[in-house]
C-alpha positions as CSV (number, residue, x, y, z in Angstrom):
1,M,197.1,34.4,49.6
2,N,195.6,32.5,46.6
3,R,192.9,33.9,44.9
4,T,190.1,32.8,46.8
5,S,191.5,33.8,50.1
6,F,192.0,37.2,48.2
7,V,188.3,37.6,47.1
8,I,186.8,36.5,50.4
9,C,189.0,39.3,52.2
10,L,188.0,42.0,49.7
11,A,184.4,40.9,49.8
12,A,184.4,41.1,53.6
13,S,186.2,44.4,53.1
14,M,183.4,45.8,50.9
15,V,180.7,44.6,53.3
16,A,182.0,46.4,56.5
17,T,182.6,49.6,54.2
18,V,178.9,49.5,52.9
19,G,177.6,48.6,56.7
20,C,179.2,51.8,57.7
21,S,178.3,53.8,54.8
22,S,174.5,52.8,55.8
23,K,174.9,53.7,59.3
24,N,176.0,57.0,58.7
25,Y,173.3,57.5,55.7
26,V,170.5,56.3,58.1
27,K,172.0,58.7,61.3
28,S,172.4,61.3,58.8
29,Q,168.7,61.2,57.8
30,T,166.8,60.4,61.1
31,T,168.9,63.3,62.8
32,P,166.9,66.2,61.2
33,L,163.9,64.0,61.9
34,I,164.4,63.5,65.6
35,N,165.7,67.3,65.9
36,K,162.2,68.1,63.9
37,T,160.1,65.7,66.4
38,N,161.8,67.3,69.7
39,E,160.8,70.8,68.4
40,L,157.5,69.8,67.5
41,D,157.1,68.8,71.3
42,D,158.6,71.5,72.6
43,L,156.3,73.5,70.4
44,T,153.2,71.6,71.9
45,A,154.0,72.1,75.3
46,K,154.6,75.6,75.3
47,N,151.1,75.6,73.5
48,S,149.6,73.9,76.1
49,R,151.1,75.8,78.7
50,D,150.0,78.9,76.6
51,I,146.6,77.8,76.3
52,K,146.4,76.6,80.1
53,E,147.5,80.2,80.6
54,V,145.0,82.1,78.6
55,D,142.2,79.5,80.1
56,S,143.5,81.0,83.8
57,R,143.1,84.7,83.0
58,A,139.9,84.0,80.8
59,Q,138.5,82.0,84.2
60,A,139.5,85.1,86.2
61,G,137.8,87.5,83.6
62,I,134.4,85.4,83.6
63,Q,134.9,85.7,87.6
64,A,135.2,89.4,88.1
65,V,132.4,89.9,85.2
66,N,129.9,87.4,87.6
67,A,131.0,89.1,90.8
68,K,130.7,92.6,88.9
69,T,127.3,91.0,87.6
70,A,126.1,90.1,91.2
71,E,127.1,93.2,92.6
72,V,125.0,95.1,90.2
73,E,122.0,92.6,90.5
74,Q,122.0,93.2,94.3
75,K,122.1,97.2,94.4
76,T,119.6,96.9,91.8
77,Q,117.5,95.0,94.1
78,T,117.9,96.8,96.6
79,A,116.9,99.9,94.7
80,A,113.5,98.5,93.9
81,Q,112.9,97.5,97.5
82,N,113.8,101.1,98.4
83,A,110.8,102.2,95.7
84,S,108.7,99.9,96.7
85,Q,109.3,100.6,100.3
86,A,108.5,104.4,99.7
87,Q,105.8,103.7,97.3
88,Q,104.1,101.6,100.7
89,V,104.7,104.8,102.3
90,A,103.0,107.1,99.8
91,D,100.2,104.7,99.7
92,T,99.8,104.8,103.4
93,A,99.7,108.6,103.4
94,N,97.2,108.9,100.5
95,T,95.0,106.1,102.6
96,R,95.3,108.2,105.6
97,V,94.6,111.8,103.8
98,G,91.3,109.5,102.0
99,V,90.3,108.4,105.9
100,L,90.7,111.8,107.0
101,T,88.5,113.2,104.1
102,N,85.4,111.1,104.4
103,T,85.4,110.8,108.0
104,V,85.3,115.1,108.0
105,A,82.7,115.0,105.5
106,N,80.3,112.7,107.3
107,L,81.1,114.1,110.2
108,D,79.5,117.4,108.7
109,N,76.4,115.7,109.0
110,Y,76.5,115.3,112.6
111,H,76.2,118.0,115.6
112,P,78.0,116.9,119.2
113,V,75.7,115.5,122.1
114,A,78.5,114.9,124.6
115,E,82.2,115.0,124.6
116,T,85.1,114.3,126.6
117,S,89.0,114.0,126.6
118,V,90.8,111.0,127.6
119,K,94.4,111.6,128.9
120,F,97.5,108.6,128.8
121,G,100.8,108.5,130.8
122,F,103.9,108.9,128.5
123,N,104.4,106.2,126.0
124,K,101.3,104.4,127.1
125,D,98.0,103.0,125.3
126,N,95.7,101.7,129.1
127,L,93.3,103.3,130.4
128,T,93.6,105.0,134.4
129,K,91.0,104.8,136.6
130,K,90.1,108.6,135.9
131,A,90.2,107.7,132.2
132,Q,87.2,105.1,132.8
133,E,85.3,107.6,134.5
134,A,85.0,110.6,131.8
135,L,84.3,107.4,129.5
136,D,81.2,106.8,132.0
137,Q,80.2,110.0,131.8
138,L,79.6,110.2,128.3
139,G,78.8,106.3,128.0
140,A,75.7,107.5,130.0
141,S,74.2,109.4,127.3
142,I,74.4,106.7,124.3
143,A,71.6,104.4,125.0
144,S,69.3,107.8,125.0
145,T,70.7,109.4,121.6
146,K,69.4,108.3,118.3
147,G,71.0,108.2,115.2
148,Y,74.4,108.5,117.1
149,I,77.9,107.9,115.9
150,I,81.3,108.4,118.0
151,A,84.2,110.3,116.7
152,L,87.4,109.4,118.3
153,E,90.7,112.0,117.7
154,G,93.2,109.9,119.1
155,G,96.8,112.2,119.3
156,T,100.4,112.2,120.9
157,D,103.1,114.2,122.1
158,S,106.3,115.2,120.1
159,V,108.8,112.5,121.7
160,G,109.7,110.0,119.0
161,P,109.3,109.5,115.2
162,A,105.7,110.1,113.2
163,D,105.3,106.9,112.7
164,Y,105.9,105.4,116.0
165,N,102.9,108.2,117.3
166,Y,100.8,107.7,114.7
167,D,100.3,104.1,116.1
168,L,100.6,104.9,119.2
169,S,97.5,107.4,119.0
170,Q,95.9,104.7,117.0
171,R,96.4,102.4,120.1
172,R,94.9,104.5,122.3
173,A,91.8,105.0,120.3
174,N,91.5,101.5,120.5
175,S,91.8,100.9,124.0
176,V,88.6,103.6,124.1
177,I,86.8,101.8,121.8
178,Q,87.4,98.2,123.5
179,Y,85.8,99.7,127.2
180,L,82.6,101.6,125.0
181,A,82.1,98.5,123.1
182,T,82.4,95.9,126.0
183,K,80.5,98.5,128.6
184,Y,77.6,100.4,126.1
185,N,77.8,97.6,123.3
186,V,78.8,100.6,121.0
187,P,79.2,98.7,117.5
188,A,82.1,99.4,115.3
189,H,80.1,100.7,112.4
190,K,79.1,103.6,114.6
191,I,82.6,104.6,115.7
192,Y,85.0,106.3,113.7
193,V,88.8,106.6,114.6
194,I,91.2,109.2,113.3
195,G,94.9,108.3,114.7
196,L,96.4,111.7,114.2
197,G,99.6,111.3,116.0
198,K,101.5,114.6,116.8
199,D,99.8,115.9,113.7
200,K,97.2,118.4,116.0
201,P,98.5,119.4,119.5
202,V,96.2,121.4,121.7
203,E,98.7,122.3,123.9
204,T,102.5,123.2,123.4
205,N,105.2,120.2,123.2
206,K,107.8,122.5,124.9
207,T,106.5,122.0,128.6
208,S,105.9,118.9,130.5
209,A,102.2,120.0,130.9
210,G,101.4,120.9,127.6
211,R,103.2,117.3,126.1
212,A,100.7,115.6,129.0
213,D,97.7,117.7,127.3
214,N,98.5,116.0,123.9
215,R,98.6,112.4,125.4
216,R,95.0,112.3,124.6
217,V,91.8,111.0,122.9
218,D,89.2,113.4,122.5
219,V,85.7,111.4,122.5
220,R,82.8,113.0,120.9
221,L,79.0,111.3,121.1
222,M,77.0,112.5,118.0
223,T,74.0,112.5,116.1
224,N,72.3,113.5,112.8
225,T,68.8,114.2,114.7
226,V,67.4,117.2,116.5
227,G,65.3,116.5,119.5
228,D,65.0,117.6,123.4
229,N,66.7,114.3,123.8
230,N,69.4,115.4,121.5
231,K,70.6,118.5,122.9
232,P,74.0,119.2,123.1
233,A,75.5,118.4,126.6
234,A,78.0,120.3,128.0
235,P,81.9,118.7,127.6
236,T,83.1,116.6,130.3
237,G,86.6,116.8,131.4
238,Q,89.6,115.0,133.1
239,S,92.4,116.1,135.0
240,N,95.9,114.5,133.9
241,P,97.1,111.1,135.0
242,S,100.0,110.6,137.5
243,M,103.2,110.2,134.9
């Protein structure tokens, strides 16, 4: 081998050695970076999962709080409605007391001219033929009575709730009002109505006969003047209607 060939071989050997060394160096330097990058990727993925898990728990917590808030709001609204209803009942009772007080005070200035009792069937508010005849006896005195008013007290037996009986007694009184207004031209301002429901029984409610007597409207023709034409008349009566 000549010198030139030897130099070439030596140079090639050195290049190969340097190339291998460079690759090993690069590999030794990049491997930790790749590993670190992989670790960061894993950590990032874990953080993402943790964030999603925390977010899910947070959303579940928010939904639970919203549901509880809605429940509390519903209970609050229900309580407010119950309070409002209770206030309405109290107001109605106060109004009824006020009406009774004013009516009684006004009636103190009047004395009766004629009176009758109109009776009704069970849970009925329509006038029977006998009821109309009783009202006609009283109505005959209306035209000749000066300064008159007509006082009505509607009643019921003890069967059923109080509110229903108040309404029923009022309906019974209204039937009487409509009859007198239609047949005898009695104006509305001449009529005082008290719906007593079952609060003022005239007989015991322990017997069927007593309950029948309590299903009634007492009608009084009254005047605030004194004269021969306004002397009190004997009460007119009415037998019990068929049940």
